[in-house]
MMTF fields as JSON, N, C-alpha, C and O atoms, coordinates in Angstrom:
{
  "mmtfVersion": "1.0.0",
  "mmtfProducer": "UNKNOWN",
  "numBonds": 463,
  "numAtoms": 464,
  "numGroups": 116,
  "numChains": 1,
  "numModels": 1,
  "chainsPerModel": [1],
  "groupsPerChain": [116],
  "chainIdList": ["A"],
  "bondAtomList": [4, 2, 8, 6, 12, 10, 16, 14, 20, 18, 24, 22, 28, 26, 32, 30, 36, 34, 40, 38, 44, 42, 48, 46, 52, 50, 56, 54, 60, 58, 64, 62, 68, 66, 72, 70, 76, 74, 80, 78, 84, 82, 88, 86, 92, 90, 96, 94, 100, 98, 104, 102, 108, 106, 112, 110, 116, 114, 120, 118, 124, 122, 128, 126, 132, 130, 136, 134, 140, 138, 144, 142, 148, 146, 152, 150, 156, 154, 160, 158, 164, 162, 168, 166, 172, 170, 176, 174, 180, 178, 184, 182, 188, 186, 192, 190, 196, 194, 200, 198, 204, 202, 208, 206, 212, 210, 216, 214, 220, 218, 224, 222, 228, 226, 232, 230, 236, 234, 240, 238, 244, 242, 248, 246, 252, 250, 256, 254, 260, 258, 264, 262, 268, 266, 272, 270, 276, 274, 280, 278, 284, 282, 288, 286, 292, 290, 296, 294, 300, 298, 304, 302, 308, 306, 312, 310, 316, 314, 320, 318, 324, 322, 328, 326, 332, 330, 336, 334, 340, 338, 344, 342, 348, 346, 352, 350, 356, 354, 360, 358, 364, 362, 368, 366, 372, 370, 376, 374, 380, 378, 384, 382, 388, 386, 392, 390, 396, 394, 400, 398, 404, 402, 408, 406, 412, 410, 416, 414, 420, 418, 424, 422, 428, 426, 432, 430, 436, 434, 440, 438, 444, 442, 448, 446, 452, 450, 456, 454, 460, 458],
  "bondOrderList": [1, 1, 1, 1, 1, 1, 1, 1, 1, 1, 1, 1, 1, 1, 1, 1, 1, 1, 1, 1, 1, 1, 1, 1, 1, 1, 1, 1, 1, 1, 1, 1, 1, 1, 1, 1, 1, 1, 1, 1, 1, 1, 1, 1, 1, 1, 1, 1, 1, 1, 1, 1, 1, 1, 1, 1, 1, 1, 1, 1, 1, 1, 1, 1, 1, 1, 1, 1, 1, 1, 1, 1, 1, 1, 1, 1, 1, 1, 1, 1, 1, 1, 1, 1, 1, 1, 1, 1, 1, 1, 1, 1, 1, 1, 1, 1, 1, 1, 1, 1, 1, 1, 1, 1, 1, 1, 1, 1, 1, 1, 1, 1, 1, 1, 1],
  "groupList": [{"groupName": "MET", "atomNameList": ["N", "CA", "C", "O"], "elementList": ["N", "C", "C", "O"], "formalChargeList": [0, 0, 0, 0], "bondAtomList": [1, 0, 2, 1, 3, 2], "bondOrderList": [1, 1, 2], "singleLetterCode": "M", "chemCompType": "L-PEPTIDE LINKING"}, {"groupName": "LYS", "atomNameList": ["N", "CA", "C", "O"], "elementList": ["N", "C", "C", "O"], "formalChargeList": [0, 0, 0, 0], "bondAtomList": [1, 0, 2, 1, 3, 2], "bondOrderList": [1, 1, 2], "singleLetterCode": "K", "chemCompType": "L-PEPTIDE LINKING"}, {"groupName": "ALA", "atomNameList": ["N", "CA", "C", "O"], "elementList": ["N", "C", "C", "O"], "formalChargeList": [0, 0, 0, 0], "bondAtomList": [1, 0, 2, 1, 3, 2], "bondOrderList": [1, 1, 2], "singleLetterCode": "A", "chemCompType": "L-PEPTIDE LINKING"}, {"groupName": "THR", "atomNameList": ["N", "CA", "C", "O"], "elementList": ["N", "C", "C", "O"], "formalChargeList": [0, 0, 0, 0], "bondAtomList": [1, 0, 2, 1, 3, 2], "bondOrderList": [1, 1, 2], "singleLetterCode": "T", "chemCompType": "L-PEPTIDE LINKING"}, {"groupName": "ARG", "atomNameList": ["N", "CA", "C", "O"], "elementList": ["N", "C", "C", "O"], "formalChargeList": [0, 0, 0, 0], "bondAtomList": [1, 0, 2, 1, 3, 2], "bondOrderList": [1, 1, 2], "singleLetterCode": "R", "chemCompType": "L-PEPTIDE LINKING"}, {"groupName": "ILE", "atomNameList": ["N", "CA", "C", "O"], "elementList": ["N", "C", "C", "O"], "formalChargeList": [0, 0, 0, 0], "bondAtomList": [1, 0, 2, 1, 3, 2], "bondOrderList": [1, 1, 2], "singleLetterCode": "I", "chemCompType": "L-PEPTIDE LINKING"}, {"groupName": "LEU", "atomNameList": ["N", "CA", "C", "O"], "elementList": ["N", "C", "C", "O"], "formalChargeList": [0, 0, 0, 0], "bondAtomList": [1, 0, 2, 1, 3, 2], "bondOrderList": [1, 1, 2], "singleLetterCode": "L", "chemCompType": "L-PEPTIDE LINKING"}, {"groupName": "GLN", "atomNameList": ["N", "CA", "C", "O"], "elementList": ["N", "C", "C", "O"], "formalChargeList": [0, 0, 0, 0], "bondAtomList": [1, 0, 2, 1, 3, 2], "bondOrderList": [1, 1, 2], "singleLetterCode": "Q", "chemCompType": "L-PEPTIDE LINKING"}, {"groupName": "VAL", "atomNameList": ["N", "CA", "C", "O"], "elementList": ["N", "C", "C", "O"], "formalChargeList": [0, 0, 0, 0], "bondAtomList": [1, 0, 2, 1, 3, 2], "bondOrderList": [1, 1, 2], "singleLetterCode": "V", "chemCompType": "L-PEPTIDE LINKING"}, {"groupName": "SER", "atomNameList": ["N", "CA", "C", "O"], "elementList": ["N", "C", "C", "O"], "formalChargeList": [0, 0, 0, 0], "bondAtomList": [1, 0, 2, 1, 3, 2], "bondOrderList": [1, 1, 2], "singleLetterCode": "S", "chemCompType": "L-PEPTIDE LINKING"}, {"groupName": "GLU", "atomNameList": ["N", "CA", "C", "O"], "elementList": ["N", "C", "C", "O"], "formalChargeList": [0, 0, 0, 0], "bondAtomList": [1, 0, 2, 1, 3, 2], "bondOrderList": [1, 1, 2], "singleLetterCode": "E", "chemCompType": "L-PEPTIDE LINKING"}, {"groupName": "CYS", "atomNameList": ["N", "CA", "C", "O"], "elementList": ["N", "C", "C", "O"], "formalChargeList": [0, 0, 0, 0], "bondAtomList": [1, 0, 2, 1, 3, 2], "bondOrderList": [1, 1, 2], "singleLetterCode": "C", "chemCompType": "L-PEPTIDE LINKING"}, {"groupName": "PHE", "atomNameList": ["N", "CA", "C", "O"], "elementList": ["N", "C", "C", "O"], "formalChargeList": [0, 0, 0, 0], "bondAtomList": [1, 0, 2, 1, 3, 2], "bondOrderList": [1, 1, 2], "singleLetterCode": "F", "chemCompType": "L-PEPTIDE LINKING"}, {"groupName": "GLY", "atomNameList": ["N", "CA", "C", "O"], "elementList": ["N", "C", "C", "O"], "formalChargeList": [0, 0, 0, 0], "bondAtomList": [1, 0, 2, 1, 3, 2], "bondOrderList": [1, 1, 2], "singleLetterCode": "G", "chemCompType": "PEPTIDE LINKING"}, {"groupName": "PRO", "atomNameList": ["N", "CA", "C", "O"], "elementList": ["N", "C", "C", "O"], "formalChargeList": [0, 0, 0, 0], "bondAtomList": [1, 0, 2, 1, 3, 2], "bondOrderList": [1, 1, 2], "singleLetterCode": "P", "chemCompType": "L-PEPTIDE LINKING"}, {"groupName": "HIS", "atomNameList": ["N", "CA", "C", "O"], "elementList": ["N", "C", "C", "O"], "formalChargeList": [0, 0, 0, 0], "bondAtomList": [1, 0, 2, 1, 3, 2], "bondOrderList": [1, 1, 2], "singleLetterCode": "H", "chemCompType": "L-PEPTIDE LINKING"}, {"groupName": "TRP", "atomNameList": ["N", "CA", "C", "O"], "elementList": ["N", "C", "C", "O"], "formalChargeList": [0, 0, 0, 0], "bondAtomList": [1, 0, 2, 1, 3, 2], "bondOrderList": [1, 1, 2], "singleLetterCode": "W", "chemCompType": "L-PEPTIDE LINKING"}, {"groupName": "ASP", "atomNameList": ["N", "CA", "C", "O"], "elementList": ["N", "C", "C", "O"], "formalChargeList": [0, 0, 0, 0], "bondAtomList": [1, 0, 2, 1, 3, 2], "bondOrderList": [1, 1, 2], "singleLetterCode": "D", "chemCompType": "L-PEPTIDE LINKING"}, {"groupName": "ASN", "atomNameList": ["N", "CA", "C", "O"], "elementList": ["N", "C", "C", "O"], "formalChargeList": [0, 0, 0, 0], "bondAtomList": [1, 0, 2, 1, 3, 2], "bondOrderList": [1, 1, 2], "singleLetterCode": "N", "chemCompType": "L-PEPTIDE LINKING"}],
  "groupTypeList": [0, 1, 2, 3, 4, 1, 5, 4, 6, 1, 2, 7, 6, 1, 8, 6, 6, 8, 9, 2, 6, 8, 3, 10, 8, 2, 2, 6, 11, 12, 9, 5, 8, 3, 7, 2, 2, 3, 13, 10, 8, 12, 14, 2, 2, 12, 13, 6, 12, 9, 2, 8, 3, 6, 2, 6, 2, 15, 4, 16, 8, 0, 8, 17, 8, 13, 18, 2, 12, 7, 2, 2, 8, 9, 1, 15, 15, 8, 6, 6, 10, 13, 3, 14, 14, 15, 5, 3, 7, 5, 17, 9, 9, 11, 14, 4, 4, 16, 12, 8, 6, 6, 15, 5, 7, 6, 15, 14, 10, 6, 5, 17, 9, 17, 12, 2],
  "groupIdList": [1, 2, 3, 4, 5, 6, 7, 8, 9, 10, 11, 12, 13, 14, 15, 16, 17, 18, 19, 20, 21, 22, 23, 24, 25, 26, 27, 28, 29, 30, 31, 32, 33, 34, 35, 36, 37, 38, 39, 40, 41, 42, 43, 44, 45, 46, 47, 48, 49, 50, 51, 52, 53, 54, 55, 56, 57, 58, 59, 60, 61, 62, 63, 64, 65, 66, 67, 68, 69, 70, 71, 72, 73, 74, 75, 76, 77, 78, 79, 80, 81, 82, 83, 84, 85, 86, 87, 88, 89, 90, 91, 92, 93, 94, 95, 96, 97, 98, 99, 100, 101, 102, 103, 104, 105, 106, 107, 108, 109, 110, 111, 112, 113, 114, 115, 116],
  "secStructList": [7, 7, 2, 2, 2, 2, 2, 2, 2, 2, 2, 2, 2, 2, 2, 2, 2, 2, 2, 2, 2, 2, 2, 2, 2, 2, 2, 2, 2, 2, 2, 2, 2, 2, 2, 2, 2, 2, 1, 7, 7, 7, 2, 2, 2, 2, 2, 2, 2, 2, 2, 2, 2, 2, 2, 2, 2, 2, 2, 2, 2, 2, 2, 2, 2, 2, 2, 2, 2, 2, 2, 2, 2, 2, 6, 6, 1, 3, 3, 3, 3, 6, 6, 6, 6, 3, 3, 3, 3, 3, 7, 6, 6, 7, 6, 6, 2, 2, 2, 2, 2, 2, 2, 2, 2, 2, 7, 4, 4, 4, 6, 7, 4, 4, 4, 7],
  "xCoordList": [-6.007, -5.632, -5.295, -6.009, -4.211, -3.785, -4.779, -5.468, -4.827, -5.748, -5.437, -6.347, -4.158, -3.749, -4.336, -4.871, -4.225, -4.705, -6.225, -6.746, -6.929, -8.391, -8.824, -9.716, -8.186, -8.529, -8.276, -9.116, -7.118, -6.754, -7.689, -8.098, -8.03, -8.928, -10.329, -10.952, -10.821, -12.134, -12.109, -13.067, -11.026, -10.905, -10.819, -11.435, -10.06, -9.958, -11.303, -11.627, -12.081, -13.423, -14.312, -15.094, -14.2, -14.97, -14.605, -15.482, -13.305, -12.857, -13.411, -13.887, -13.352, -13.863, -15.37, -15.854, -16.11, -17.562, -17.921, -18.844, -17.207, -17.458, -17.123, -17.861, -16.016, -15.631, -16.67, -17.0, -17.179, -18.202, -19.493, -20.16, -19.844, -21.04, -20.893, -21.819, -19.737, -19.478, -19.547, -20.106, -18.984, -19.006, -20.431, -20.788, -21.239, -22.631, -23.407, -24.148, -23.24, -23.937, -23.457, -24.266, -22.143, -21.601, -22.054, -22.369, -22.087, -22.529, -24.005, -24.398, -24.814, -26.228, -26.382, -27.159, -25.644, -25.691, -25.206, -25.812, -24.112, -23.565, -24.593, -24.773, -25.262, -26.265, -27.447, -27.916, -27.921, -29.058, -28.704, -29.49, -27.526, -27.108, -26.917, -27.379, -26.238, -25.992, -27.265, -27.424, -28.17, -29.437, -30.279, -30.959, -30.242, -31.001, -30.404, -31.136, -29.084, -28.418, -28.45, -28.705, -28.194, -28.06, -29.107, -29.289, -29.793, -30.802, -30.292, -31.094, -28.984, -28.434, -27.092, -26.428, -26.719, -25.43, -24.61, -25.06, -23.42, -22.546, -21.888, -21.305, -21.972, -21.434, -19.937, -19.504, -19.149, -17.704, -17.416, -16.58, -18.099, -17.896, -18.358, -17.712, -19.479, -20.011, -19.057, -18.813, -18.528, -17.575, -16.288, -15.761, -15.777, -14.552, -14.773, -13.937, -15.888, -16.213, -16.281, -15.745, -16.932, -17.073, -15.735, -15.475, -14.882, -13.573, -12.697, -12.058, -12.674, -11.87, -12.429, -11.671, -13.738, -14.361, -14.079, -13.826, -14.117, -13.824, -12.394, -12.155, -11.445, -10.045, -9.855, -9.164, -10.465, -10.335, -11.025, -10.502, -12.182, -12.894, -12.109, -12.062, -11.496, -10.674, -9.508, -9.227, -8.843, -7.704, -8.168, -7.503, -9.299, -9.837, -10.127, -9.776, -10.766, -11.075, -9.789, -9.691, -8.804, -7.544, -6.821, -6.304, -6.783, -6.133, -6.906, -6.306, -8.222, -9.048, -8.879, -8.851, -8.768, -8.548, -7.203, -7.119, -6.165, -4.846, -4.825, -4.233, -5.473, -5.529, -6.302, -5.913, -7.389, -8.177, -7.349, -7.404, -6.582, -5.748, -4.651, -4.408, -3.989, -2.928, -3.478, -2.839, -4.652, -5.269, -5.626, -5.449, -6.126, -6.482, -5.249, -5.304, -4.147, -2.905, -2.371, -1.961, -2.373, -1.814, -2.649, -2.117, -3.953, -4.82, -5.029, -5.876, -4.256, -4.25, -5.585, -5.933, -6.332, -7.529, -7.136, -7.867, -5.972, -5.402, -4.025, -3.205, -3.777, -2.486, -1.664, -2.145, -0.414, 0.513, 1.65, 2.069, 2.147, 3.298, 4.205, 3.777, 5.472, 6.417, 7.042, 6.71, 7.981, 8.655, 8.632, 9.217, 8.018, 7.163, 5.905, 5.488, 5.311, 4.172, 2.952, 2.654, 2.263, 0.978, -0.002, 0.393, -1.257, -2.303, -2.626, -2.846, -2.65, -3.019, -4.415, -5.073, -4.871, -6.192, -6.751, -6.019, -8.071, -8.8, -9.904, -10.745, -9.895, -10.884, -12.274, -12.439, -13.263, -14.627, -15.231, -16.178, -14.684, -15.182, -14.299, -14.316, -13.542, -12.632, -13.436, -14.328, -13.126, -13.826, -13.416, -12.271, -14.359, -14.138, -13.643, -12.739, -14.255, -13.844, -13.882, -12.997, -14.902, -14.999, -13.781, -13.263, -13.319, -12.132, -10.886, -10.02, -10.794, -9.645, -9.62, -8.57, -10.767, -10.833, -10.537, -9.918, -10.969, -10.662, -9.163, -8.611, -8.496, -7.041, -6.358, -5.411, -6.84, -6.261, -6.478, -5.59, -7.637, -7.898, -7.032, -6.644, -6.73, -5.839, -4.394, -3.583, -4.074, -2.726, -2.838, -2.641, -3.151, -3.38, -2.154, -2.286, -0.983, 0.213, 0.161, 0.911, -0.722, -0.901, -1.671, -1.574, -2.422, -3.209, -2.306, -2.406, -1.423, -0.553, 0.733, 0.708, 1.846, 3.136, 3.306, 4.172, 2.503, 2.588, 2.078, 2.414, 1.266, 0.752, 1.81, 1.705, 2.81, 3.8, 4.622, 5.491],
  "yCoordList": [42.809, 42.659, 41.186, 40.292, 40.953, 39.589, 38.898, 39.537, 37.575, 36.786, 36.965, 37.029, 37.044, 37.228, 38.5, 38.515, 39.551, 40.85, 40.856, 41.425, 40.229, 40.159, 39.391, 39.824, 38.251, 37.437, 38.221, 38.239, 38.873, 39.629, 40.816, 41.084, 41.529, 42.685, 42.266, 42.949, 41.154, 40.66, 40.295, 40.563, 39.689, 39.322, 40.572, 40.629, 41.57, 42.809, 43.522, 44.143, 43.436, 44.021, 43.306, 43.951, 41.988, 41.229, 41.666, 41.853, 41.829, 42.271, 43.658, 43.915, 44.544, 45.902, 45.897, 46.655, 45.06, 44.996, 44.447, 44.946, 43.434, 42.907, 43.975, 44.155, 44.68, 45.752, 46.869, 47.405, 47.215, 48.26, 47.823, 48.634, 46.557, 46.043, 46.133, 46.553, 45.741, 45.845, 47.304, 47.612, 48.198, 49.626, 50.166, 50.949, 49.763, 50.223, 49.791, 50.585, 48.547, 48.05, 48.799, 49.205, 48.981, 49.7, 51.163, 51.718, 51.783, 53.179, 53.318, 54.289, 52.356, 52.378, 52.29, 53.037, 51.383, 51.254, 52.534, 52.997, 53.106, 54.352, 55.471, 56.244, 55.561, 56.597, 56.445, 57.428, 55.226, 54.979, 55.333, 55.976, 54.919, 55.173, 56.664, 57.184, 57.362, 58.791, 59.613, 60.598, 59.234, 59.967, 59.751, 60.67, 58.558, 58.288, 59.046, 59.496, 59.191, 59.838, 61.362, 62.04, 61.91, 63.363, 64.013, 65.229, 63.238, 63.812, 64.189, 64.496, 64.177, 64.492, 63.787, 63.403, 63.633, 63.031, 64.089, 64.655, 64.359, 65.342, 64.716, 63.637, 65.369, 64.788, 64.467, 63.442, 65.32, 65.067, 63.813, 62.996, 63.661, 62.48, 61.221, 60.176, 61.339, 60.2, 59.805, 58.618, 60.778, 60.51, 59.896, 58.959, 60.427, 59.883, 58.452, 57.578, 58.222, 56.872, 55.898, 54.792, 56.303, 55.432, 55.147, 54.017, 56.166, 55.974, 55.021, 54.129, 55.217, 54.346, 52.925, 51.957, 52.804, 51.479, 50.747, 49.542, 51.451, 50.818, 50.293, 49.172, 51.092, 50.656, 49.448, 48.494, 49.49, 48.372, 47.111, 46.008, 47.267, 46.109, 45.485, 44.262, 46.316, 45.804, 44.993, 43.894, 45.53, 44.817, 43.518, 42.488, 43.575, 42.398, 41.284, 40.128, 41.626, 40.621, 40.035, 38.821, 40.88, 40.389, 39.448, 38.412, 39.797, 38.936, 37.63, 36.559, 37.715, 36.517, 35.583, 34.364, 36.141, 35.35, 34.624, 33.435, 35.334, 34.71, 33.625, 32.565, 33.889, 32.883, 31.64, 30.521, 31.829, 30.684, 29.827, 28.599, 30.472, 29.712, 28.951, 27.778, 29.618, 28.944, 27.763, 26.714, 27.927, 26.826, 25.676, 24.512, 25.992, 24.944, 24.186, 22.971, 24.885, 24.226, 23.356, 22.219, 23.885, 23.124, 21.89, 20.909, 21.928, 20.771, 19.907, 19.014, 20.178, 19.397, 19.408, 18.44, 20.509, 20.691, 21.268, 21.128, 21.917, 22.44, 21.809, 21.868, 21.207, 20.565, 21.411, 21.827, 21.661, 22.45, 21.558, 20.641, 21.836, 21.11, 22.073, 23.133, 21.684, 22.394, 23.608, 24.016, 24.171, 25.391, 26.334, 25.99, 27.465, 27.958, 27.094, 26.449, 27.095, 26.2, 26.584, 27.764, 25.572, 25.789, 24.738, 23.662, 25.066, 24.234, 23.065, 23.239, 21.875, 20.685, 20.193, 19.537, 20.512, 20.025, 20.895, 21.359, 21.108, 21.767, 20.811, 20.423, 20.437, 19.5, 20.134, 21.308, 19.356, 19.895, 20.197, 20.976, 19.582, 19.843, 20.84, 20.89, 21.617, 22.602, 23.641, 24.28, 23.813, 24.85, 26.241, 26.467, 27.145, 28.527, 28.554, 29.31, 27.717, 27.529, 28.839, 29.092, 29.678, 30.932, 31.809, 32.435, 31.86, 32.645, 32.053, 32.789, 30.732, 30.067, 30.372, 30.703, 30.26, 30.563, 32.035, 32.362, 32.914, 34.336, 34.577, 35.388, 33.888, 34.012, 33.549, 34.178, 32.465, 31.953, 32.954, 33.15, 33.583, 34.59, 35.826, 36.473, 36.157, 37.29, 36.963, 37.863, 35.668, 35.196, 34.17, 32.978, 34.612, 33.663, 32.841, 31.828, 33.246, 32.445, 31.093, 30.183, 30.953, 29.663, 28.672, 27.463, 29.161, 28.297, 27.602, 26.394, 28.381, 27.843, 28.647, 29.87, 27.967, 28.661, 29.568, 30.442, 29.388, 30.263, 31.668, 32.613, 31.813, 33.124, 33.983, 35.209, 33.374, 34.105, 35.064, 35.744],
  "zCoordList": [-53.728, -52.331, -52.088, -52.541, -51.375, -51.086, -50.151, -49.355, -50.278, -49.447, -47.968, -47.142, -47.635, -46.24, -45.664, -44.556, -46.427, -45.953, -45.788, -44.828, -46.718, -46.619, -45.378, -44.648, -45.144, -43.974, -42.699, -41.799, -42.618, -41.42, -41.208, -40.078, -42.277, -42.148, -41.702, -40.89, -42.228, -41.797, -40.315, -39.59, -39.873, -38.458, -37.583, -36.519, -38.027, -37.257, -37.189, -36.177, -38.255, -38.247, -37.234, -36.536, -37.146, -36.153, -34.74, -33.897, -34.482, -33.155, -32.857, -31.751, -33.832, -33.643, -33.387, -32.546, -34.096, -33.895, -32.518, -31.875, -32.064, -30.718, -29.677, -28.707, -29.879, -28.952, -28.944, -27.887, -30.108, -30.193, -29.505, -28.862, -29.636, -28.965, -27.447, -26.753, -26.939, -25.498, -25.061, -24.008, -25.863, -25.543, -25.532, -24.652, -26.487, -26.538, -25.301, -24.721, -24.899, -23.708, -22.466, -21.632, -22.344, -21.191, -21.193, -20.14, -22.367, -22.46, -22.091, -21.444, -22.499, -22.126, -20.611, -20.017, -19.992, -18.526, -17.851, -16.885, -18.361, -17.821, -17.929, -16.987, -19.06, -19.283, -18.328, -17.754, -18.162, -17.267, -15.831, -15.136, -15.385, -13.998, -13.75, -12.735, -14.666, -14.435, -14.548, -13.827, -15.431, -15.522, -14.276, -13.82, -13.727, -12.504, -11.323, -10.441, -11.3, -10.167, -10.268, -9.273, -11.463, -11.585, -12.478, -12.423, -13.289, -14.168, -15.54, -16.421, -15.757, -17.075, -17.259, -16.296, -18.52, -18.865, -19.582, -20.578, -19.087, -19.713, -20.94, -20.838, -22.091, -23.326, -23.252, -23.779, -22.612, -22.53, -21.711, -22.096, -20.596, -19.756, -20.485, -20.418, -21.175, -21.92, -23.054, -23.271, -23.764, -24.851, -24.347, -24.948, -23.235, -22.648, -22.172, -22.399, -21.52, -21.061, -22.236, -22.158, -23.314, -24.483, -25.15, -25.563, -25.257, -25.888, -25.08, -25.637, -23.773, -22.91, -22.918, -22.966, -22.873, -22.885, -24.191, -24.178, -25.314, -26.6, -26.628, -27.076, -26.156, -26.134, -25.219, -25.577, -24.049, -23.108, -23.635, -23.478, -24.251, -24.797, -25.945, -26.075, -26.773, -27.873, -27.327, -27.807, -26.339, -25.737, -25.072, -25.179, -24.394, -23.717, -24.725, -24.488, -25.849, -26.867, -27.442, -27.617, -27.737, -28.308, -27.345, -27.764, -26.072, -25.075, -24.922, -24.825, -24.901, -24.76, -25.958, -25.793, -27.143, -28.354, -28.274, -28.579, -27.868, -27.729, -26.672, -26.872, -25.544, -24.474, -24.905, -24.572, -25.64, -26.117, -27.066, -27.007, -27.94, -28.875, -28.136, -28.417, -27.192, -26.433, -25.64, -25.566, -25.05, -24.302, -25.235, -24.879, -26.423, -27.384, -27.859, -28.048, -28.051, -28.466, -27.337, -27.569, -26.117, -24.992, -24.654, -24.134, -24.944, -24.671, -25.916, -25.924, -26.96, -28.201, -28.943, -29.619, -28.813, -29.633, -30.992, -31.973, -31.036, -32.272, -32.419, -31.503, -33.57, -33.808, -34.766, -35.821, -34.382, -35.185, -35.659, -34.952, -36.866, -37.4, -38.134, -38.593, -38.237, -39.084, -38.442, -37.33, -39.217, -38.811, -40.0, -41.027, -39.937, -38.863, -38.746, -39.708, -37.554, -37.336, -38.173, -38.364, -38.661, -39.324, -38.812, -38.362, -38.889, -38.297, -39.22, -40.418, -38.633, -39.401, -39.041, -39.849, -37.825, -37.42, -36.302, -35.427, -36.351, -35.272, -34.849, -35.659, -33.591, -33.062, -33.108, -32.775, -33.522, -33.62, -32.25, -32.145, -31.201, -29.846, -29.094, -27.864, -29.833, -29.23, -28.443, -28.999, -27.15, -26.39, -26.887, -27.278, -26.86, -27.309, -28.758, -29.114, -29.563, -30.959, -31.748, -32.567, -31.508, -32.246, -31.989, -32.914, -30.743, -30.408, -31.057, -31.532, -31.078, -31.704, -33.201, -33.751, -33.854, -35.283, -35.559, -36.571, -34.675, -34.837, -34.72, -35.463, -33.8, -33.682, -34.972, -35.443, -35.525, -36.768, -37.901, -38.731, -37.942, -38.97, -38.773, -39.746, -37.529, -37.264, -37.617, -37.835, -37.673, -38.015, -39.14, -38.902, -40.368, -41.462, -41.838, -42.525, -41.411, -41.685, -40.983, -41.335, -39.987, -39.32, -40.191, -39.982, -41.148, -42.017, -43.024, -43.239, -43.637, -44.673, -44.675, -44.537, -44.831, -44.805, -46.017, -46.001, -47.072, -48.242, -47.944, -48.658, -46.889, -46.514, -45.84, -45.855, -45.261, -44.455, -45.263, -44.717]
}
């Protein structure tokens, strides 16, 4: 397996795990509220809620990762050079650094032009 693919798959797994964690917390809250209100949780409603929440959480994480990277580039916490652009420096005090690094892992061609 190519290095690019491994890096990207690991990053996608991280996004999926964060999305699943958000879904689990939301599902727990949903379960507690519905059990308190009605005394039971319908499996179909619970499954639908979890599926929709997972999709929304995944999209939310992906958008947040992209926004963090764009903000870091615009505030010069991440320096890009060349065409196509590749990263030359990441500031150690970069805000939301984990999200920025996750974006870079999702786009390994930013690390080195040989990955493209």
